[in-house]
Each structure stands twice: as structure tokens, then as C-alpha cells.
ZAVEX-140084 format. One record per residue: residue in one letter; x, y, z of N, C-alpha, C in turn. Coordinates in steps of 0.02 Angstrom, whole numbers, padded with zeros to 5 digits, always signed. Each point is the difference from the previous one (the first is absolute). Layout:
<sites>
AXYZXYZXYZ
...
</sites>
This chain:
<sites>
X+06663+05403+04198-00052-00015+00049+00009+00047+00060
X-00055+00023+00027+00002+00046+00057+00024-00036+00062
X+00031+00038+00044+00023-00028+00063-00058-00005+00049
X-00006-00056+00032-00052-00011+00050+00013+00045+00060
X-00052+00034+00023+00008+00047+00056+00010-00035+00067
X-00028-00059+00008+00006-00038+00062+00031-00068-00016
X+00050-00019+00037+00036-00062-00016+00006-00047+00060
X-00054-00010+00036+00002-00045+00057-00010-00073-00021
X-00040-00012-00052-00012-00067-00025-00035+00005-00067
X+00005-00053-00039-00038-00003-00063-00063-00042+00007
X-00006-00035+00056-00060-00042+00010-00059+00043+00019
X-00059-00024-00016-00062+00037+00014-00053-00047+00029
X+00014-00027+00059-00050-00043+00031-00058+00042+00027
X-00056-00032+00013-00056+00034+00032+00020+00014+00072
X-00005+00064+00019+00018+00020+00068-00057+00040+00031
X-00004-00003+00065-00053+00035+00037+00023+00013+00071
X-00043+00031+00039+00017+00015+00070+00024-00064+00034
X+00058+00004+00032+00030-00057+00032+00058-00030-00040
X+00003+00017-00065+00055-00024-00042+00064+00038+00017
X+00057-00030-00016+00064+00034+00011+00051-00025-00050
X+00053+00039-00008+00055-00021-00044+00012+00048-00057
X+00043-00021-00047+00020+00043-00055-00058+00023-00045
X-00050-00042-00010-00057+00020-00042-00038+00058+00032
X-00005-00001+00066-00033+00055+00035+00042+00064-00006
X+00066-00007+00005+00044+00058-00009-00010+00029-00070
X-00005-00044-00050-00011+00022-00069-00066+00039-00005
X-00052-00028+00029-00066+00033-00002+00002+00067+00036
X+00033+00003+00057+00004+00063+00037+00038+00053-00041
X+00053-00020-00032+00037+00046-00043-00044+00024-00058
X-00036-00046-00031-00046+00018-00054-00054+00049+00024
X-00029-00015+00058-00052+00044+00027+00028+00070+00013
X+00060+00004+00028+00031+00065+00012+00010+00040-00064
X+00013-00035-00055+00012+00033-00064-00062+00008-00043
X-00057-00025+00025-00062+00004-00038-00050+00050+00029
X+00006+00013+00064-00048+00042+00036+00033+00064+00026
X-00035+00056-00004+00025+00061+00030-00007-00005+00076
X+00043+00036+00034-00003+00004+00074+00002-00068+00034
X+00038-00046-00028+00008-00067+00030+00074-00011+00014
X+00015-00018+00062+00069-00013+00018+00001-00062+00045
X-00018-00057-00031+00000-00063+00037+00071-00021+00017
X+00009-00028+00059+00064-00031+00016+00006-00061-00045
X+00057-00008-00033+00011-00058-00043+00032-00054+00044
X-00041-00026+00046+00025-00047+00050-00019-00072-00013
X-00039-00013-00053-00018-00068-00016-00054-00030+00043
X-00035+00042+00039-00054-00024+00043-00066+00032-00024
X-00046-00042-00022-00065+00023-00026-00047+00008+00060
X+00000+00061+00027-00042+00015+00058-00057+00045-00020
X-00033+00032+00049-00058+00041-00014+00014+00062-00044
X+00059+00029+00006+00016+00059-00041+00009-00019-00073
X+00034-00057-00012+00008-00024-00069-00068-00020-00028
X-00042-00031+00041-00067-00019-00023-00041+00062-00018
X+00004+00052+00039-00036+00062-00014+00025+00031-00066
X+00066+00001-00010+00028+00027-00063-00022-00043-00059
X-00005-00066+00010-00022-00045-00053-00072+00016-00019
X-00043+00009+00050-00070+00019-00014-00003+00065-00039
X+00039+00049+00021+00000+00065-00034+00023-00007-00072
X+00054-00039-00010+00025-00011-00068-00053-00034-00043
X-00031-00052+00026-00050-00037-00039-00059+00044-00018
X-00021+00043+00046-00054+00046-00014+00019+00049-00056
X+00060+00029+00005+00023+00048-00050+00010-00033-00068
X+00023-00062-00001+00013-00035-00063-00064-00030-00029
X-00056+00006+00037-00064-00025-00023+00002-00076-00014
X+00030-00035+00049+00002-00073-00003-00033-00027+00063
X-00006-00066+00006-00032-00031+00058+00034+00024+00064
X-00040+00026+00047+00026+00026+00064-00011-00053+00053
X+00054-00037+00016-00005-00053+00050+00060+00001+00048
X+00048+00044-00011+00058+00004+00045+00050-00056-00012
X-00013-00041-00050+00045-00056-00017+00037+00018-00063
X+00065-00013-00001+00039+00013-00060+00009-00065-00037
X-00042-00010-00052+00003-00058-00043+00021+00022-00069
X-00012-00042-00050+00023+00013-00069-00023+00068-00027
X-00064+00016+00009-00026+00063-00028+00034+00060+00033
X+00006-00001+00066+00030+00056+00036+00074+00005-00016
X+00036-00056-00003+00072+00001-00018+00009+00034-00068
X-00041-00018-00048+00006+00027-00067-00008+00077+00001
X-00051+00024+00034-00012+00072+00004+00055+00034+00041
X+00021-00031+00054+00054+00029+00041+00064+00009-00040
X+00019-00051-00038+00061+00003-00039-00004+00056-00052
X-00058+00007-00031-00009+00053-00049+00006+00069+00033
X-00037+00012+00053-00001+00067+00031+00065+00016+00035
X+00032-00048+00032+00063+00014+00035+00055+00021-00049
X-00002-00027-00060+00051+00016-00050-00022+00056-00048
X-00057+00031+00015-00026+00055-00040+00024+00066+00030
X+00006+00053-00040+00019+00065+00029-00057+00032+00039
X-00060-00028-00005-00058+00028+00035-00020-00044+00059
X-00045+00027+00041-00029-00038+00056-00071-00019-00019
X-00023-00057+00026-00069-00021-00014-00048+00047+00037
X+00019+00024+00057-00039+00052+00036+00041+00024+00059
</sites>
């Protein structure tokens, strides 16, 4: 089995602007590894910069663009973060 690129948490709750904690750190790490020219602070705080990166990721992945990281976005993030390529 491949090694997970981000190891902040295995949980995948729905997170959005204002959320904080290990799941946000996981999402930030995934976003950094899924998008080109992205260097989010992995600080566990879902603020405007993380929300903007989430919108960009969702647009590139051709999924619902709402700035919220729910089941669909987690699934795509996990795939792209652990892929040798970037979604965009």
C-alpha cells in the first residue's frame, strides 16, 4: 500500500471557512500537493486563503465549487495529493 502523503488525521469531516483543527491541516496539506503554485500554511485554520485554494481545486477537479470540503472534495483531494501530477 502506498504511503499517505499527509498524516495529520484520518477523519474527513465537512470543513469550511471558520473550521480549525487536524482535518483542516490535512486539507491544507492535500491542497498544497494537488495544486501548482500553492504554498498554504498548514496551520489548521480554514481562512480566506484556504477557501480560495479550495475553490480553485474544485474548479480544476470539475466538481461542485462551494468552498466547502465535504465527501466529494475529500475524495478528489486524496486522489490528487497522492498522485504524481497536479490537478492544475
